[in-house]
PAMIDO-739459 format. One record per residue (C-alpha): residue in three letters; x, z, y. Coordinates in steps of 0.2 Angstrom, whole numbers, plus 5000, padded with zeros to 4 digits. Each point is the difference from the previous one (the first is absolute). Layout:
PAMIDO-739459
AlaXZY ...
end
This chain:
PAMIDO-739459
Met496055015130 Gln499249844993 Asp498249974998 Pro499350044983 Phe498949835000 Tyr501749925001 His500850064984 Lys498249984991 Glu500049825005 Lys501749974994 Arg499850074984 Arg498549894998 Lys500849855003 Lys501550044987 Thr498750044987 Ser499249835002 Met501649895000 Leu500550094984 Ala498449974992 Ala500249815006 Asp501649994992 Ala499550084983 Trp498449874999 Leu501349855003 Asp501350074987 Ser498550034988 Thr499249835002 Leu501749914997 Tyr500350084985 Glu498449974994 Phe500149835004 Trp501749954992 Gln499350114986 Ser498549894998 Leu500949855001 Gly501250034987 Gln498550044989 Gly499249845004 Tyr501749914996 Arg500150084984 Arg498249964995 Phe500449815005 Gln501550014989 Asp499150084986 Phe498549865002 Met501449865000 Ser500850054986 Val498649944990 Phe500649825005 His501850034997 Val500649884988 Ser501749974992 Gly500949884988 Ile499349834998 Lys498450045008 Arg500850045017 Phe500749835000 Phe498349924998 Val499350125015 Glu501449955011 Ile499749824997 Thr498250005004 Ser500250115015 Asp501349875007 Ala498849864996 Leu498650085009 Thr501050035015 Phe500849825002 Gly498249954994 Ala499450085017 Ile501249925010 Gly499749844993 Ala498250005004 Val500350045017 Leu501349875002 Met498849884991 Thr498650035011 Ala501149985016 Leu500549834994 Ala498349944993 Leu499250045018 Pro500949855009 Ala499549884985 Phe498150054999 Asp499949985019 Ala500149804996 Thr498450024991 Ile499050085013 Ser499449855011 Gly499249934984 Arg500749835004 Phe501549924990 Asn501349915009 Gln499949825002 Ala501749905002 Glu499249885012 Asp498150015006 Ile499949815004 Ser500449824994 Val500649875012 Ile500149814998 Phe501349935011 Leu499949825008 Asp501449915011 Arg499749935016 Tyr499249854993 Gly498850094989 Asn500949994983 Glu500150144988 Val501850085001 Gly499850164990 Arg499050164997 Arg500350185003 Gly499050164995 Ile499250064984 Arg499349894986 Thr499050124990 Asp498549994989 Asp499350154991 Ser498349914993 Val500649984982 Ala499450164990 Leu501250074988 Asp499149944985 Lys500049835005 Met502150005003 Pro500749914987 Asp500650104985 Ser501849925000 Leu500150055019 Ile499550184996 Lys501250024985 Ala501549915010 Thr499850125014 Leu499850164988 Ala501649954989 Thr501149965016 Glu499550145012 Asp499250154989 Arg499749994981 Arg499650195000 Phe498749965014 Tyr498550064991 Glu500950154992 His500850105015 Phe499450105014 Gly500649895015 Ile501950054997 Asp500849914985 Ile501450144995 Ile500449914984 Gly499949835008 Thr501150065016 Ala501350084987 Arg500249834990 Ala500249915016 Leu501450115005 Val500849984984 Ser499849825000 Asn500749975018 Thr501450124996 Gly500549894986 Gly500049845009 Asp498649914995 Ser499549885014 Ser498149984994 Leu499450085017 Gln499350164991 Gly499250125013 Gly499650184999 Ser498350005010 Ser498449994991 Leu498749875004 Thr499050155009 Gln501650045010 Gln500249815005 Leu498250005006 Ala500250165010 Lys501549925008 Asn499049845004 Leu498550095007 Phe500750145010 Leu501949985002 Thr501449885006 Ser501449924989 Glu501450115006 Arg501150084988 Thr500150185005 Leu499750174989 Glu498650045012 Arg499149834996 Lys500250044981 Ile499250185001 Lys498549945009 Glu499949874988 Ala499950114985 Phe498750115009 Leu498849855005 Ala500349944982 Leu499250164994 Trp498649995013 Leu499549824996 Glu500050064981 Ser498850155005 His498949895010 Tyr499849844990 Thr499949954983 Lys501449894991 Asp499149845002 Glu499750025017 Ile501850035004 Leu500449854990 Lys498849895009 Leu500650085017 Tyr501949954996 Leu499549824994 Asp499249975016 Arg501150095012 Ala501849964993 Tyr501149895012 Met500349834989 Gly501249915014 Gly499449855012 Gly498950125010 Asn498850034984 Phe499450174996 Gly499250024983 Ala500049884984 Ala498449905005 Ala500949935017 Ala501649984991 Ala499249894986 Glu499249895014 Phe501749995011 Tyr501149964985 Phe499049914986 Gly498449945012 Lys498950074988 Lys498950164997 Val500750134992 Thr498850004986 Asp500749834995 Ile501850045000 Ser501049974983 Leu501250134992 Ala501649925008 Glu499250015017 Ala499450184997 Ala501850034995 Met500649935015 Leu498850105010 Ala500550164992 Ala501849975003 Leu499750015018 Tyr499550185001 Lys501850085001 Ala500949865011 Pro498649895008 Thr501249915013 Arg501349984987 Phe499049944986 Ala498849895010 Pro499849834992 His499849915016 Val501850085006 Asp500949994984 Leu499149914984 Ala501550044988 Ala500250175004 Ala497950024999 Arg500149924983 Gly501350114993 Arg499150155006 Ala498449944992 Asn501049974984 Gln500550185000 Val498250065003 Leu499449904983 Thr501550104992 Asn499250165007 Leu498449954992 Val500849984984 Asp500850165000 Ala498550115007 Gly499149934984 Phe498749915010 Leu500349834994 Thr501149934986 Glu501549885002 Gly498949854994 Gln498750045013 Val501349985014 Thr500949854992 Ala498949875010 Ala500350095016 Arg501850004998 Arg500249824995 Asn498749945015 Pro500450135014 Ala498850015016 Thr500249865013 Pro499450065018 Ile499249875013 Asp501349915011 Arg500350105017 Ser501549945005 Ala499249935017 Glu499850195004 Ala501950034998 Asn500349895014 Ser498850105011 Pro500750085015 Asn500050174992 His500950105014 Phe498749945013 Leu498550034989 Asp500550184997 Trp500250025019 Ala498449895003 Phe499150124987 Gln500450165009 Gln499549915018 Thr498449974992 Lys499650174993 Gln500450075020 Ile498849875006 Ile498550024989 Gly500250195001 Asn498450074990 Asn499249844998 Pro498950024983 Ser500349844994 Pro501149994985 Ser500749835002 Tyr500649885013 Val500749845004 Val501350005012 Arg500649835011 Thr501850035003 Thr501349915012 Ile501249964987 Asp500549834999 Pro500649954981 Val501249875006 Leu500950105013 Gln500050154989 Ser500949884987 Tyr501349955013 Ala500350185004 Glu500250064983 Asp501349854996 Ala500850035017 Val500450184996 Ile500250004981 Ser501349865001 Thr501050075013 Val500250164990 Arg500349914985 Glu501349895006 Gln501050115012 Gly499350174997 Glu501450054989 Gln501349945013 Tyr499450135013 Gly499550144989 Val498349975003 Ser498450014988 Glu498550015010 Ala499049915014 Ala498349995008 Met499249895012 Val498449985009 Val499349845009 Thr498650015012 Glu499149875013 Pro500450055018 Asn498250085000 Gly500650124985 Ala499249934985 Ile500950024985 Arg500449844992 Ala501450064987 Met500750184994 Val501650014989 Gly500150194996 Gly501549984989 Thr500949884987 Asp499050044985 Tyr498250075000 Gly500250014981 Asn501550125001 Ser499550105014 Gln498350015010 Phe500850105014 Asn499449895016 Arg501650005010 Ala499049905014 Ile499050155005 Val501050164998 Ser500650065018 Thr501750074992 Arg501349885007 Gln500949985017 Pro499949835009 Gly501650025007 Ser500349875016 Ala498349924995 Phe499350145010 Lys500949945016 Pro498649905006 Phe499050155004 Val501450065012 Tyr500249855008 Ala498149975001 Glu499850175008 Ala501449965012 Phe499149835005 Glu498450095002 Gln500650175008 Leu501549955011 Gly499649795003 Met501649944992 Asp499949844993 Pro501249904986 Ser501349965016 Thr500250175005 Thr501850064998 Met500650174995 Ser501850084995 Asp500450004982 Arg501250165001 Pro500150164991 Val498350125001 Cys499650174994 Ile498550104997 Gly500850194999 Asp501249984986 Trp499349834993 Cys501049855005 Pro499449844992 Gln501249864998 Asn499649814997 Tyr500549904984 Gly501749975001 Arg500450155012 Asn500249885015 Tyr499349995017 Arg499649855011 Gly499850065017 Ser498649935010 Val498749914989 Ser498349935002 Leu498550084990 Glu499849844991 Ser501949994994 Ala500050184995 Phe498249984990 Ala500949844992 Ser501550094995 Ser499150174996 Ile501150105011 Asn499650194998 Thr500650085016 Val498749895010 Pro498450064992 Val500650174999 Thr500350005019 Leu498349915003 Ser499350164990 Ile500850115013 Arg499149915013 Thr498349994994 Gly500050154989 Arg499850014980 Glu498350065000 Pro499249845008 Ile500949894988 Ala499350104985 Glu498149985008 Leu500349825003 Ala500749984981 His498350094994 Arg498949905012 Met500849844993 Gly499750044983 Ile501250134992 Gln498850134991 Asn501250124993 Glu500550155010 Phe501950015005 Pro501150135009 Val500449945017 Thr501950024999 Arg501549955009 Ser500349854990 Leu498349945000 Ala500749865010 Leu501049934984 Gly498550014988 Val500250184992 Ala498250014996 Ser498949974985 Val498949855000 Ser499349874987 Val500249824998 Leu498149985003 Asp500150115015 Met501649905007 Thr499049844997 Ser498450065010 Ala501150055014 Tyr500949855002 Ala498349904999 Val499750075016 Phe501549885007 Ala499349864990 Asn498350015008 Gly500450025018 Gly499850195001 Tyr498550044989 Lys499850154989 Ala500149924981 Gln500050124988 Gly500249944983 Tyr498449984989 Gly499649934984 Ile498150014998 Thr498849875010 Arg498350044992 Ile499350124986 Thr498349994991 Thr499150074986 Leu499749904984 Arg498349975007 Gly500749925015 Asp499650155014 Val501449995013 Val501050175001 Tyr501449955012 Asp500549845009 Val501549995011 Asp499049895012 Asp499150175006 Asn501650085006 Pro500450015019 Pro501149885006 Pro501850055002 Glu500850095015 Arg501449935009 Ile501750104997 Leu501349915010 Ser499849885015 Glu500449824999 Arg501650005010 Thr500750144988 Val499549894984 Ala500849845008 Gly501650095004 Met500150104982 Asn499649824991 Lys501449925010 Met501250124995 Met499550014982 Arg500149814998 Thr501950025007 Val500250114984 Val499649864989 Thr500949865010 Gly501550095003 Gly500150184996 Thr499850114984 Gly498649924992 Arg500649825000 Arg499749984982 Ala498050025004 Asp500149835009 Val498849884994 Gln500249825005 Gly498649935010 Val499150165002 Pro500350135015 Ala500450174990 Val500450165009 Gly500450174993 Lys501350144999 Thr501150064988 Gly500250194994 Thr501450094990 Thr500050194997 Thr501450124997 Ser501049994984 Tyr499149834997 Arg498550084992 Asp498749885008 Ala500149825007 Trp498649925009 Phe499449855008 Cys498550005011 Gly499349845009 Phe498849875001 Thr499449835004 Gly498649935008 Asn499149994983 Tyr500650174991 Val500850175003 Ala501050074986 Ser501250154998 Val501250014985 Trp500950154994 Phe501450034986 Gly500750154993 Asn500050114985 Asp498750124994 Asp501250144998 Tyr500649975018 Arg501749964992 Pro501149905013 Thr500249824999 Arg501549905000 Asp500149985018 Leu498349905001 Thr499449975017 Gly498549935008 Gly500749845003 Leu500449974982 Leu498850004987 Pro498450055010 Thr500249845011 Ile500349904985 Ala498450054991 Trp499049995017 Gln500849835003 Lys499449944982 Phe498350065003 Met499849935018 Ala500749824994 Tyr498650004986 Ala498650075010 His500249885014 Thr500049834988 Asn498749895005 Thr499250115012 Glu499750005019 Ile501450085008 Arg499450125014 Pro501150045015 Val500650185003 Phe499550095016 Gly501249995014 Val501349904990 Asp500449815004 Phe500449914984 Thr500749825001 Pro499849884984 Glu501549954992 Pro500949845008 Phe499849894984 Ile498149985005 Ile500649915016 Met500749874989 Ala498549984991 Ala499149965017 Glu501249895006 Asp499949894984 Gly498149985004 Ala499550174998 Ala499849984982 Pro499950164990 Glu501249954987 Leu501750075004 Thr501649885000 Ala501750035002 Glu500449845010 Arg500850005017 Pro498849995014 Pro500549855011 Ser499650095016 Leu501150164998 Lys501750015003 Pro501249994983 Ala500550184999 Ala498450085004 Ala499249874988 Asn501150054986 Lys499750185003 Leu498249984999 Val500249884983 Asp501050154993 Val498650115004 Ala498649884993 Glu500950004983 Arg500350184999 Phe498250055002 Arg499249844995 Asn498950074986 Ser499850175005 Leu499249985017 Arg498949844994 Thr499050144990 Val499950135016 Leu498949895012 Pro498749884995 Gln500449825004 Ser498849995015 Asp500850155008 Gln501849934997 Ala499649835010 Ser499150105013 Leu501450125003 Ala501449864997 Val499149905015 Thr499950145012 Ala501850054996 Ala500649825001 Glu499149995018 Glu500950175006 Ser501849954994 Leu500249825005 
end
C-alpha cells in the first residue's frame, strides 16, 4: 500500500503543469491577437498615405531620389576625405623649394634649375590685358560659377568631340589652381575627383580675386618659371606690369602647354598659340578685333636664350638632384653651384655620340646612346643622357636598368687577381663549363683549350670568367663591384660573371676609374662647391676624406695590361687612339639589346652605351662596333693639344715615325724622307707610317714632347 503523501504530491505536480501549459497557450494567443491588431492599426494609419494614379508616380520618384541621394552623400563623403587631407597641413605644394645657378669648372654660368617665382605684384597692379587674356583662354565664366563650371565643361566636351583643335579644357580656373597647389599632373579619375572637391574647398575659403591672384602666381609657365611675373622677366626681360598686349597673349598661351608653347623652345608655335589667345579675347567680348590688330601684326619677341639650349641639360638635371641632397634642410632659397663639367669636353662627347647614332644608328637598329666622361679621380667632365634632350629629358646615363655584358668581366678577373694571386700570364682551360643546368658558351661556339687570362680577356671568352667565378665565389665579385662604384643592388646569379646585372653608365665609369687611378675609390661626382647668393659656403669637395684603396697596385697593373690588349688586338680595336695609350673592355648583352665600351686613358675615363629605350634588340650591334667608334671619336678630340698622361701598368711606345724626326736633327716637323742611317726596308716602312699619321699625330703631342720622345726612342732603337 502506497503512502498517501506520495499521491498527494503527484496530483500537485500535475496540476502545476496543466496551469503552466494553460498560461503559455493564453499568452501566445493574446500576443498574436495583439500583433494582428497592431498590424491592422498600422494598415489603417498607412492608408492615409496611400496614393494612386499620377500622384503615385511622383511619390515613387521622390522616394528613389531620396534613397539614391543618401547613398550618393555617403559616397561623396568617402571621396572627399582624401582630397581634404591635402589641406590639413595648411602649406601649399611647392614645385621646387630652391633655385640654383650652375657654373662650369671654370666658373662660367652654364644653366639654372629650380623655381623662379615672384608673387610680389598685387592683382590690381597686374596688366588688365593679362587678366583678360587669362580669363578668356582659361575660364570665361570664372566669376559666375561655384568652382566647377558645368556649362564650360559641357561646351569643352562638345567642342573636343567635334574635332576642334583649339585645346579647350574642361577644368575651371579654380580646378587648375587646386591641381597646382595640392595635386600632381597624373591623368587619373581619382585625381580629377580630388581636384573637384578641392576646387569647392578653395571657393569656400577664398574670394574670387584671391583665387585669381594665386593662379597668376602659381601656374607653371615653362622654363622653370612659376607665375606670370617670373615668366615676364624670363621671356621678355621686363616687369609684368610693363608687358604689352602681344606679350600678355604669349604668356596666357603657356597655361595649357608650357613646354610645347614656350617661346624659347618653339617661337613659331608660341606665336601661333598667342594669336589664338587674341581670338579668344575677341570671342569673349573683352576686346574688339580692332584692339587686337596691332598685337597680331607685331607679335611678341622674347629675349634670346639660345645659349641655354646648348647647356648640358641632362647633367644639370642630375646635378640639381645632387644639390638638393647635399644641402638638406639649409634655409637659403638660392644657391650658386660650381660643377666639374667642361663645356669643350661636353661638346666633344655630344658630337661623338649624336654623330655616330645619326650616321650608323639606322643600319644597326639603334636609336639611343649615352656617355659619361670623368677624370681618374671621378670628376665628371661630360655627361650625355641621350641624343636629343628637347625630345626626351630621360637621362639614360644615370638609370641603373641596363646589363653591361662582358664589360662586367673586369670585376671577375680583378677578384681572381686579388683573391687567388693570378696574373695575366696565368693559363686556364677554355672548355665547356656548367653550373647546374646552365652551360654558357663562347661567341662562335668554339673552344681554344689552354689559354692565358690575357688572351681570354682580349677575346672575351665566356667560359674562363665563369670558371673563375666558381673558384672565387660570386658574392665576393658582387661585393667588389659595389666597392668599386656600382651602386645599384642586383641579384647574385650564376650568370653574374657574364654581366647579368643592372648598372648605369655613370656607375660603370666610376668603377673603371679605379683602374685608371691606381686602385683608389673614384665615385663620379659633379659638384665641387655650393654657396648661397651671399657667398656662404655650404659644401666644398675638398672637405671630403681622402679616397680609400680598393685594389692593389699589382692587380691594377695586371688588369690595365689586359685591357690594353683588348684595344690593340681584341674586341675593342676600333677604340684605339693613335699616339694615346687607350685601354678598355667591350660588352654585349643577350639578343643584342645593349652594347657597351668602357675604358680610359691616362687623362680620361669614359663609358658608352648604345641601345633602345623600349629594350628592342638591335641588328647584331656589339660593343666592338658603334660604342668603340663613339668612344674613339671623343678620345681623339679630347687629347688634341694636351699632355698625354701614362696609364698605370701599361708600357706605351710612341709611333716609329717620331724617330725619323730625331734623325733629321730632332726637328718637330715630320718628314717622309728616308733616314740615311736606316736600312731601306725599315726606312720605307717608317716613311709609310709617317705619311699615314702625319696630321693626326702632330696634334696629339706638343712639339717639345714630340722632340723629347723622338730623341729617347731614337737612342733606344739605334
